KEBAVO-971862 format. One record per residue (C-alpha): x, y, z; residue in one letter; residue number from 1. Coordinates in Angstrom, 1 decimal, decimal comma, padded with zeros to 4 digits. Last residue first. Example, Ala and Ser with C-alpha at 12.3 -4.5 7.8 and 13.67 -1.06 7.14 Angstrom:
KEBAVO-971862
c1:013,7; c2:-001,1; c3:007,1; code:S; pos:2
c1:012,3; c2:-004,5; c3:007,8; code:A; pos:1
end
This chain:
KEBAVO-971862
c1:011,6; c2:039,1; c3:002,2; code:X; pos:303
c1:013,6; c2:040,8; c3:004,9; code:X; pos:302
c1:013,6; c2:044,3; c3:003,4; code:X; pos:301
c1:017,0; c2:043,6; c3:001,8; code:X; pos:300
c1:015,4; c2:040,6; c3:000,1; code:X; pos:299
c1:012,9; c2:042,9; c3:-001,6; code:X; pos:298
c1:015,6; c2:045,5; c3:-002,6; code:X; pos:297
c1:017,8; c2:042,8; c3:-004,0; code:X; pos:296
c1:014,8; c2:041,4; c3:-005,9; code:X; pos:295
c1:014,2; c2:044,8; c3:-007,6; code:X; pos:294
c1:017,9; c2:045,3; c3:-008,4; code:X; pos:293
c1:018,2; c2:041,9; c3:-010,0; code:X; pos:292
c1:015,0; c2:042,3; c3:-011,9; code:X; pos:291
c1:016,4; c2:045,3; c3:-013,9; code:X; pos:290
c1:016,5; c2:044,2; c3:-017,5; code:X; pos:289
c1:019,6; c2:042,1; c3:-017,2; code:X; pos:288
c1:018,0; c2:040,0; c3:-014,5; code:X; pos:287
c1:014,8; c2:039,6; c3:-016,6; code:X; pos:286
c1:016,9; c2:038,4; c3:-019,6; code:X; pos:285
c1:018,6; c2:035,8; c3:-017,4; code:X; pos:284
c1:015,2; c2:034,5; c3:-016,3; code:X; pos:283
c1:014,0; c2:034,4; c3:-019,9; code:X; pos:282
c1:017,0; c2:032,4; c3:-021,0; code:X; pos:281
c1:016,7; c2:030,0; c3:-018,1; code:X; pos:280
c1:013,1; c2:029,4; c3:-018,8; code:X; pos:279
c1:013,8; c2:028,7; c3:-022,5; code:X; pos:278
c1:016,6; c2:026,3; c3:-021,5; code:X; pos:277
c1:014,3; c2:024,4; c3:-019,1; code:X; pos:276
c1:011,5; c2:024,1; c3:-021,7; code:X; pos:275
c1:013,8; c2:022,8; c3:-024,5; code:X; pos:274
c1:011,5; c2:019,8; c3:-025,2; code:X; pos:273
c1:008,7; c2:022,3; c3:-025,5; code:X; pos:272
c1:010,3; c2:023,7; c3:-028,7; code:X; pos:271
c1:010,8; c2:027,4; c3:-028,5; code:X; pos:270
c1:009,4; c2:030,6; c3:-026,9; code:X; pos:269
c1:010,5; c2:033,5; c3:-024,7; code:X; pos:268
c1:009,0; c2:036,6; c3:-023,2; code:X; pos:267
c1:010,2; c2:039,3; c3:-020,8; code:X; pos:266
c1:008,5; c2:041,6; c3:-018,4; code:X; pos:265
c1:010,0; c2:044,0; c3:-015,8; code:X; pos:264
c1:007,5; c2:045,9; c3:-013,7; code:X; pos:263
c1:008,3; c2:049,0; c3:-011,7; code:X; pos:262
c1:005,6; c2:051,0; c3:-009,9; code:X; pos:261
c1:003,9; c2:047,9; c3:-008,5; code:X; pos:260
c1:004,6; c2:048,9; c3:-004,9; code:X; pos:259
c1:006,4; c2:045,6; c3:-004,2; code:X; pos:258
c1:008,7; c2:046,0; c3:-007,3; code:X; pos:257
c1:007,6; c2:043,6; c3:-010,0; code:X; pos:256
c1:009,2; c2:040,7; c3:-011,8; code:X; pos:255
c1:007,3; c2:039,3; c3:-014,7; code:X; pos:254
c1:007,6; c2:036,2; c3:-016,9; code:X; pos:253
c1:006,1; c2:035,2; c3:-020,2; code:X; pos:252
c1:006,6; c2:031,8; c3:-021,8; code:X; pos:251
c1:005,5; c2:030,2; c3:-025,1; code:X; pos:250
c1:006,2; c2:026,5; c3:-025,7; code:X; pos:249
c1:005,8; c2:025,1; c3:-029,2; code:X; pos:248
c1:004,7; c2:021,4; c3:-029,4; code:X; pos:247
c1:002,4; c2:021,5; c3:-032,4; code:X; pos:246
c1:-000,7; c2:021,5; c3:-030,1; code:X; pos:245
c1:000,6; c2:024,6; c3:-028,3; code:X; pos:244
c1:002,4; c2:024,6; c3:-025,0; code:X; pos:243
c1:001,6; c2:027,3; c3:-022,4; code:X; pos:242
c1:003,9; c2:029,1; c3:-020,0; code:X; pos:241
c1:003,1; c2:031,6; c3:-017,3; code:X; pos:240
c1:005,6; c2:033,2; c3:-014,9; code:X; pos:239
c1:005,1; c2:035,6; c3:-012,0; code:X; pos:238
c1:007,7; c2:036,9; c3:-009,6; code:X; pos:237
c1:007,0; c2:039,3; c3:-006,6; code:X; pos:236
c1:008,7; c2:036,9; c3:-004,1; code:X; pos:235
c1:006,7; c2:034,5; c3:-001,8; code:X; pos:234
c1:007,2; c2:031,1; c3:-003,4; code:X; pos:233
c1:011,0; c2:031,2; c3:-003,3; code:X; pos:232
c1:013,2; c2:033,2; c3:-005,6; code:X; pos:231
c1:016,8; c2:032,7; c3:-006,8; code:X; pos:230
c1:016,0; c2:034,6; c3:-010,1; code:X; pos:229
c1:017,6; c2:031,8; c3:-012,1; code:X; pos:228
c1:015,6; c2:029,1; c3:-010,2; code:X; pos:227
c1:012,4; c2:031,1; c3:-010,7; code:X; pos:226
c1:012,8; c2:031,2; c3:-014,4; code:X; pos:225
c1:013,6; c2:027,5; c3:-014,5; code:X; pos:224
c1:010,4; c2:026,9; c3:-012,4; code:X; pos:223
c1:008,4; c2:028,5; c3:-015,2; code:X; pos:222
c1:010,0; c2:026,5; c3:-018,0; code:X; pos:221
c1:009,6; c2:023,2; c3:-016,1; code:X; pos:220
c1:006,0; c2:024,2; c3:-015,3; code:X; pos:219
c1:005,2; c2:024,4; c3:-018,9; code:X; pos:218
c1:007,0; c2:021,2; c3:-019,9; code:X; pos:217
c1:005,2; c2:019,2; c3:-017,2; code:X; pos:216
c1:001,9; c2:020,6; c3:-018,2; code:X; pos:215
c1:002,5; c2:019,6; c3:-021,8; code:X; pos:214
c1:003,7; c2:016,1; c3:-020,7; code:X; pos:213
c1:000,8; c2:015,1; c3:-018,4; code:X; pos:212
c1:002,2; c2:012,7; c3:-015,8; code:X; pos:211
c1:-000,1; c2:010,1; c3:-014,2; code:X; pos:210
c1:001,9; c2:007,0; c3:-015,2; code:X; pos:209
c1:005,1; c2:008,5; c3:-013,8; code:X; pos:208
c1:003,4; c2:008,7; c3:-010,4; code:X; pos:207
c1:002,9; c2:004,9; c3:-010,3; code:X; pos:206
c1:006,6; c2:004,3; c3:-011,2; code:X; pos:205
c1:007,9; c2:006,6; c3:-008,5; code:X; pos:204
c1:005,5; c2:005,1; c3:-005,9; code:X; pos:203
c1:006,6; c2:001,6; c3:-006,7; code:X; pos:202
c1:010,3; c2:002,3; c3:-006,6; code:X; pos:201
c1:012,6; c2:004,2; c3:-009,1; code:X; pos:200
c1:014,5; c2:005,5; c3:-006,2; code:X; pos:199
c1:014,1; c2:009,3; c3:-006,4; code:X; pos:198
c1:011,8; c2:009,4; c3:-003,3; code:X; pos:197
c1:008,5; c2:010,8; c3:-004,3; code:X; pos:196
c1:006,9; c2:014,1; c3:-005,2; code:X; pos:195
c1:003,7; c2:014,4; c3:-007,3; code:X; pos:194
c1:003,2; c2:018,1; c3:-008,1; code:X; pos:193
c1:-000,2; c2:019,7; c3:-008,7; code:X; pos:192
c1:-000,7; c2:022,5; c3:-011,2; code:X; pos:191
c1:-003,0; c2:025,5; c3:-011,0; code:X; pos:190
c1:-000,1; c2:027,9; c3:-010,2; code:X; pos:189
c1:003,3; c2:026,5; c3:-011,3; code:X; pos:188
c1:005,1; c2:029,8; c3:-011,0; code:X; pos:187
c1:002,6; c2:032,3; c3:-009,8; code:X; pos:186
c1:000,2; c2:033,9; c3:-012,3; code:X; pos:185
c1:000,9; c2:037,1; c3:-014,3; code:X; pos:184
c1:-001,9; c2:039,5; c3:-013,3; code:X; pos:183
c1:-002,8; c2:042,0; c3:-016,0; code:X; pos:182
c1:-001,4; c2:040,3; c3:-019,1; code:X; pos:181
c1:-002,2; c2:036,9; c3:-017,4; code:X; pos:180
c1:-005,9; c2:038,0; c3:-017,7; code:X; pos:179
c1:-007,6; c2:038,0; c3:-014,3; code:X; pos:178
c1:-010,7; c2:035,7; c3:-014,1; code:X; pos:177
c1:-013,5; c2:037,8; c3:-012,8; code:X; pos:176
c1:-016,3; c2:037,6; c3:-010,2; code:X; pos:175
c1:-015,4; c2:034,1; c3:-009,1; code:X; pos:174
c1:-018,0; c2:032,9; c3:-006,6; code:X; pos:173
c1:-019,5; c2:030,4; c3:-009,0; code:X; pos:172
c1:-016,2; c2:028,5; c3:-009,0; code:X; pos:171
c1:-016,6; c2:027,6; c3:-005,4; code:X; pos:170
c1:-016,7; c2:023,8; c3:-005,9; code:X; pos:169
c1:-013,4; c2:023,1; c3:-004,0; code:X; pos:168
c1:-011,5; c2:022,4; c3:-007,2; code:X; pos:167
c1:-012,8; c2:025,5; c3:-008,9; code:X; pos:166
c1:-011,8; c2:027,8; c3:-006,0; code:X; pos:165
c1:-008,4; c2:026,3; c3:-005,8; code:X; pos:164
c1:-007,8; c2:026,5; c3:-009,5; code:X; pos:163
c1:-008,9; c2:030,1; c3:-009,8; code:X; pos:162
c1:-006,1; c2:031,1; c3:-007,4; code:X; pos:161
c1:-007,4; c2:033,8; c3:-005,0; code:X; pos:160
c1:-007,7; c2:037,6; c3:-005,0; code:X; pos:159
c1:-010,0; c2:039,2; c3:-002,5; code:X; pos:158
c1:-012,6; c2:041,9; c3:-002,9; code:X; pos:157
c1:-014,1; c2:044,8; c3:-001,0; code:X; pos:156
c1:-012,4; c2:043,5; c3:002,2; code:X; pos:155
c1:-013,2; c2:043,0; c3:005,9; code:X; pos:154
c1:-016,9; c2:042,9; c3:005,0; code:X; pos:153
c1:-017,8; c2:039,7; c3:006,9; code:X; pos:152
c1:-018,2; c2:037,9; c3:003,5; code:X; pos:151
c1:-014,6; c2:038,8; c3:002,6; code:X; pos:150
c1:-013,4; c2:037,3; c3:005,9; code:X; pos:149
c1:-015,5; c2:034,2; c3:005,2; code:X; pos:148
c1:-013,9; c2:033,8; c3:001,8; code:X; pos:147
c1:-010,5; c2:034,0; c3:003,3; code:X; pos:146
c1:-011,3; c2:031,4; c3:005,9; code:X; pos:145
c1:-012,8; c2:029,1; c3:003,2; code:X; pos:144
c1:-009,6; c2:029,4; c3:001,1; code:X; pos:143
c1:-007,3; c2:028,6; c3:004,0; code:X; pos:142
c1:-005,8; c2:031,4; c3:006,1; code:X; pos:141
c1:-004,1; c2:034,7; c3:005,6; code:X; pos:140
c1:-005,2; c2:038,1; c3:004,3; code:X; pos:139
c1:-002,8; c2:041,1; c3:003,9; code:X; pos:138
c1:-004,2; c2:044,3; c3:002,4; code:X; pos:137
c1:-003,8; c2:045,6; c3:-001,1; code:X; pos:136
c1:-005,0; c2:049,1; c3:-001,1; code:X; pos:135
c1:-006,7; c2:050,8; c3:-004,1; code:X; pos:134
c1:-005,7; c2:053,9; c3:-006,2; code:X; pos:133
c1:-002,7; c2:052,2; c3:-007,7; code:X; pos:132
c1:-005,0; c2:049,9; c3:-009,6; code:X; pos:131
c1:-003,1; c2:048,0; c3:-012,4; code:X; pos:130
c1:000,4; c2:048,4; c3:-011,1; code:X; pos:129
c1:-000,5; c2:048,2; c3:-007,4; code:X; pos:128
c1:-002,6; c2:045,1; c3:-008,2; code:X; pos:127
c1:000,6; c2:043,7; c3:-009,8; code:X; pos:126
c1:002,7; c2:044,3; c3:-006,7; code:X; pos:125
c1:000,2; c2:043,0; c3:-004,2; code:X; pos:124
c1:-000,4; c2:039,9; c3:-006,4; code:X; pos:123
c1:003,3; c2:039,0; c3:-006,5; code:X; pos:122
c1:003,8; c2:040,0; c3:-002,8; code:X; pos:121
c1:001,1; c2:037,4; c3:-001,9; code:X; pos:120
c1:-001,1; c2:037,6; c3:001,2; code:X; pos:119
c1:-004,2; c2:039,0; c3:-000,6; code:X; pos:118
c1:-007,2; c2:041,1; c3:000,3; code:X; pos:117
c1:-008,3; c2:044,0; c3:-001,8; code:X; pos:116
c1:-009,4; c2:047,2; c3:000,0; code:X; pos:115
c1:-011,1; c2:050,2; c3:-001,6; code:X; pos:114
c1:-009,6; c2:053,7; c3:-001,8; code:X; pos:113
c1:-011,0; c2:054,1; c3:-005,2; code:X; pos:112
c1:-013,9; c2:051,6; c3:-005,5; code:X; pos:111
c1:-013,3; c2:048,0; c3:-006,7; code:X; pos:110
c1:-015,2; c2:047,8; c3:-010,0; code:X; pos:109
c1:-012,1; c2:047,6; c3:-012,3; code:X; pos:108
c1:-010,8; c2:044,6; c3:-010,4; code:X; pos:107
c1:-014,1; c2:042,7; c3:-010,6; code:X; pos:106
c1:-015,9; c2:042,5; c3:-007,2; code:X; pos:105
c1:-016,4; c2:039,9; c3:-004,5; code:X; pos:104
c1:-013,9; c2:037,3; c3:-005,7; code:X; pos:103
c1:-011,2; c2:038,2; c3:-008,2; code:X; pos:102
c1:-009,4; c2:035,2; c3:-009,8; code:X; pos:101
c1:-005,8; c2:034,4; c3:-010,5; code:X; pos:100
c1:-005,1; c2:032,3; c3:-013,6; code:X; pos:99
c1:-003,6; c2:028,8; c3:-013,8; code:X; pos:98
c1:-006,9; c2:027,0; c3:-014,8; code:X; pos:97
c1:-006,3; c2:023,4; c3:-013,9; code:X; pos:96
c1:-003,1; c2:021,6; c3:-015,1; code:X; pos:95
c1:-003,0; c2:018,1; c3:-016,4; code:X; pos:94
c1:-001,2; c2:015,8; c3:-013,9; code:X; pos:93
c1:002,4; c2:016,7; c3:-012,9; code:X; pos:92
c1:005,1; c2:014,0; c3:-012,4; code:X; pos:91
c1:008,2; c2:012,9; c3:-010,6; code:X; pos:90
c1:009,0; c2:015,9; c3:-008,5; code:X; pos:89
c1:012,1; c2:014,3; c3:-007,0; code:X; pos:88
c1:013,6; c2:013,4; c3:-003,6; code:X; pos:87
c1:016,9; c2:011,9; c3:-002,6; code:X; pos:86
c1:018,6; c2:015,2; c3:-002,2; code:X; pos:85
c1:016,1; c2:017,9; c3:-001,1; code:X; pos:84
c1:014,3; c2:019,8; c3:-004,0; code:X; pos:83
c1:015,5; c2:023,3; c3:-004,8; code:X; pos:82
c1:012,9; c2:025,1; c3:-006,9; code:X; pos:81
c1:010,7; c2:025,6; c3:-003,8; code:X; pos:80
c1:007,3; c2:023,9; c3:-003,9; code:X; pos:79
c1:004,3; c2:026,1; c3:-002,9; code:X; pos:78
c1:003,4; c2:026,9; c3:-006,6; code:X; pos:77
c1:003,2; c2:023,2; c3:-007,2; code:X; pos:76
c1:000,2; c2:022,7; c3:-005,0; code:X; pos:75
c1:001,6; c2:019,5; c3:-003,4; code:X; pos:74
c1:000,9; c2:015,8; c3:-003,5; code:X; pos:73
c1:003,4; c2:013,7; c3:-001,5; code:X; pos:72
c1:004,5; c2:010,1; c3:-002,1; code:X; pos:71
c1:005,6; c2:007,1; c3:-000,1; code:X; pos:70
c1:005,0; c2:008,2; c3:003,6; code:X; pos:69
c1:006,9; c2:007,1; c3:006,7; code:X; pos:68
c1:010,1; c2:006,5; c3:004,7; code:X; pos:67
c1:012,2; c2:009,0; c3:006,6; code:X; pos:66
c1:012,9; c2:010,9; c3:003,4; code:X; pos:65
c1:009,2; c2:011,1; c3:002,6; code:X; pos:64
c1:008,4; c2:012,3; c3:006,1; code:X; pos:63
c1:011,0; c2:015,0; c3:005,9; code:X; pos:62
c1:009,5; c2:016,1; c3:002,6; code:X; pos:61
c1:006,1; c2:016,4; c3:004,3; code:X; pos:60
c1:007,7; c2:018,5; c3:007,1; code:X; pos:59
c1:009,4; c2:020,8; c3:004,6; code:X; pos:58
c1:006,5; c2:021,3; c3:002,1; code:X; pos:57
c1:004,3; c2:024,2; c3:003,1; code:X; pos:56
c1:007,0; c2:026,7; c3:004,3; code:X; pos:55
c1:009,5; c2:025,1; c3:001,9; code:X; pos:54
c1:011,6; c2:028,2; c3:001,5; code:X; pos:53
c1:009,6; c2:031,4; c3:002,0; code:X; pos:52
c1:010,7; c2:032,9; c3:005,2; code:X; pos:51
c1:008,8; c2:033,4; c3:008,4; code:X; pos:50
c1:008,1; c2:037,1; c3:008,0; code:X; pos:49
c1:007,5; c2:036,6; c3:004,2; code:X; pos:48
c1:004,3; c2:034,8; c3:005,0; code:X; pos:47
c1:002,6; c2:037,9; c3:006,3; code:X; pos:46
c1:001,2; c2:037,5; c3:009,8; code:X; pos:45
c1:-001,4; c2:035,3; c3:011,6; code:X; pos:44
c1:-001,6; c2:031,8; c3:010,3; code:X; pos:43
c1:001,8; c2:030,2; c3:011,2; code:X; pos:42
c1:000,9; c2:026,6; c3:012,1; code:X; pos:41
c1:-000,2; c2:025,7; c3:008,6; code:X; pos:40
c1:002,8; c2:027,2; c3:007,0; code:X; pos:39
c1:005,1; c2:025,3; c3:009,3; code:X; pos:38
c1:003,5; c2:022,1; c3:008,1; code:X; pos:37
c1:001,0; c2:019,6; c3:009,7; code:X; pos:36
c1:000,9; c2:016,1; c3:008,1; code:X; pos:35
c1:-002,2; c2:014,2; c3:007,2; code:X; pos:34
c1:-001,8; c2:010,6; c3:005,9; code:X; pos:33
c1:-003,8; c2:009,4; c3:002,9; code:X; pos:32
c1:-004,2; c2:005,8; c3:001,9; code:X; pos:31
c1:-003,2; c2:003,6; c3:-001,1; code:X; pos:30
c1:-003,9; c2:000,5; c3:-003,1; code:X; pos:29
c1:-002,7; c2:000,8; c3:-006,7; code:X; pos:28
c1:-004,9; c2:-000,6; c3:-009,5; code:X; pos:27
c1:-004,5; c2:002,3; c3:-011,9; code:X; pos:26
c1:-007,9; c2:003,6; c3:-010,9; code:X; pos:25
c1:-006,7; c2:003,4; c3:-007,4; code:X; pos:24
c1:-003,9; c2:005,7; c3:-008,2; code:X; pos:23
c1:-006,2; c2:008,3; c3:-009,8; code:X; pos:22
c1:-008,6; c2:008,1; c3:-006,8; code:X; pos:21
c1:-005,7; c2:008,5; c3:-004,4; code:X; pos:20
c1:-004,5; c2:011,5; c3:-006,3; code:X; pos:19
c1:-007,9; c2:013,2; c3:-006,3; code:X; pos:18
c1:-008,1; c2:012,3; c3:-002,6; code:X; pos:17
c1:-004,8; c2:014,1; c3:-001,9; code:X; pos:16
c1:-005,7; c2:017,1; c3:-004,0; code:X; pos:15
c1:-009,1; c2:017,4; c3:-002,2; code:X; pos:14
c1:-007,2; c2:017,0; c3:001,1; code:X; pos:13
c1:-004,9; c2:019,9; c3:000,2; code:X; pos:12
c1:-007,9; c2:022,1; c3:-000,7; code:X; pos:11
c1:-009,7; c2:021,3; c3:002,5; code:X; pos:10
c1:-006,6; c2:021,9; c3:004,6; code:X; pos:9
c1:-004,9; c2:019,0; c3:006,3; code:X; pos:8
c1:-001,6; c2:018,9; c3:004,5; code:X; pos:7
c1:-000,9; c2:015,7; c3:002,6; code:X; pos:6
c1:001,3; c2:012,6; c3:002,6; code:X; pos:5
c1:000,1; c2:009,7; c3:000,4; code:X; pos:4
c1:000,9; c2:006,2; c3:001,8; code:X; pos:3
c1:001,3; c2:003,5; c3:-000,9; code:X; pos:2
c1:000,0; c2:000,0; c3:000,0; code:X; pos:1
end
């Protein structure tokens, strides 16, 4: 029997049960084990105050290395680009909608001086660029907690990943899907990651059978950008790649100053088999265009 490690939030458990059902459909017996992470325990302040490397993955990866679980299913956007020795992101299933979504009001309908809830520097920065007349205010907690805070009137609107809302059956609450030209998604947003020990064992082989090649190429390019920039999951970096039916990968990446006043954007494209190289080229182009100075300022502020 394979043991699937998962966080205990509603969304994480949906992801784990989805994976369990996929594996059982392949004839593999499995069960889910809940693991509490640092990100789950720290629910009050901005994520950047506790660092951004493996906040939602470290304890699960420790369990993988210890052998108490056999595979982990993560929201890929939470997974740092540096994977511990002995572990590997083996596969990614087909991606959900990677866009960010407005809940409550459309971005253009938020009144001047209004408050938009988000805990992401990337979203804060891009909201600042699109709507400098509104305030992006921190909001933490699981998806249902954030929706409750919106319903209580703490915010005029909140920004969430469309994928999470759709997976939890709250798609009807989406007021607007934000075009990637306005809000470039987080690296890997909408995609799940199946992580196992890099040993070619039963879990490794089972995960490989669930891989979706176009999604894997897209997230490989996006994560290559983040790797070049040296960023974790809480820096103002967005990257969005798509693969056409004829195997061409197109990538756009954005680095924003926290106030949104400076945005550096670069694009790249090429054969999907060259996904990592395309991502590296775009990352290097961003650094040369001013991203290095933006990120240095962010890290200098303790980000």
